[in-house]
N, C-alpha and C positions, 0 to 999 in steps of 0.2 A: 052717798046717800041720795043724790039726785041723779036721775037718768036711768038708763037700762044697764043691768049687770052683764058683764061678759063672763065673769067668774063669780060664783057665790061666795059669801063670806066664809063659810065652812071650808070650801075648796081652797081659798086663798090662805086661810090659816093652816090648813093641812100641808100645803106646799111650803110655807114658811118653816114649819116644824120639820118637814122632811129634809129640806135643804139647809137647815141650820141658819136661817136668815133672821136677823134681829129685826123685829117689827116695832116701830114706834108710831102711835096714832094719836092724833089730837082731834078733839071735837069741842066746839063751843057749847055752852049750856043751852037749855031749851029756850031761854029768854033771848039768846043771841042767834039761835039756829032755827030757821023756818022750815027745815026739811025733815027733822026727826023729833020724835016724842021721847019722853023720859024712858019709856019701855024699850024703844029701839036703841037708844044710847046705851042702856044697861045691857042689851043683847050684844052690841058691838064690843063693849068693855069685857064682858065674859068671854066672848069668842077670842078676842085678841090676847087677853091675859092667860086664859086657861087652855085654849086649844093651840095657840101659836107660841105661847110663852113670852109674849111681848109686853110692852108697857103702854098703858092708855092714859092720856092726860085730858082732863076735862076742865073747862073754864076759860079764863082770860089768857090769850096767847102770850101777852107780854110777861106775865108771871111764870108761865110754864116754859118759855123758850130757853132760859138758862138751865132749867132742869133737864130738858131734852138734850141740849148740847152737851152738858156734863155727863149724862148717861151714855151718850154715844162715845165721848172721849174715853170713858172708863171701860169700854168693852174690850175684850181680848182681841177682837178682830182688827182694832186699830194698831196693834203692836205688830208691825211688819218685821219679818225675819231678814229681809234683804236690806242692803245698804242703798242709799240714794246714789244715783249716778247721773252725771251731767254730760250730755253729748253736744259737742260743738259741730254744727253741720254747715255753718255759713261763716265766711270771713269777709264781711262787707268793707272792713277798713282797707284791705288790699285794693279793692276797686276804687275807693275814694282817693287813696294816695296816688294810684296810677293816673287817675283823671287829673289831679292837681299837677303832677309832674308833666304830663302831656300838655296841659294848658300853659304852664310856665315856659316850656320849650317853644310852643307856638308863639307866645308873646315875644320871646327873644328873637326868633327867626323873623317875625314880622318887622321888628325894629331894624334888623340888619339888612333885610332885603329891600327896604323902603327906597324908592327912587326920588 
């Protein structure tokens, strides 16, 4: 709402609809927001809900945060069809064990070679 637009609201909503992107928007009320009037907030709400098929939340962020998070969790996009995989790419324990062994060998050699 503040600053220069790089993409218009209608273009952004069309892209979200075209690429099946779930859009969640939050805006504080006009009492909390110095950048937008009630009319502008209503325009944003209509564009997001009707043009993009998204969800628009208005008011206190603390009250809306759990709703937004729950809405995202309940979307079909969070259900991944692939299983989780863990890849081990580093084995630092080998390095540390070898350093300790070398250090112990040096201590023993130092005690034996002492004059």
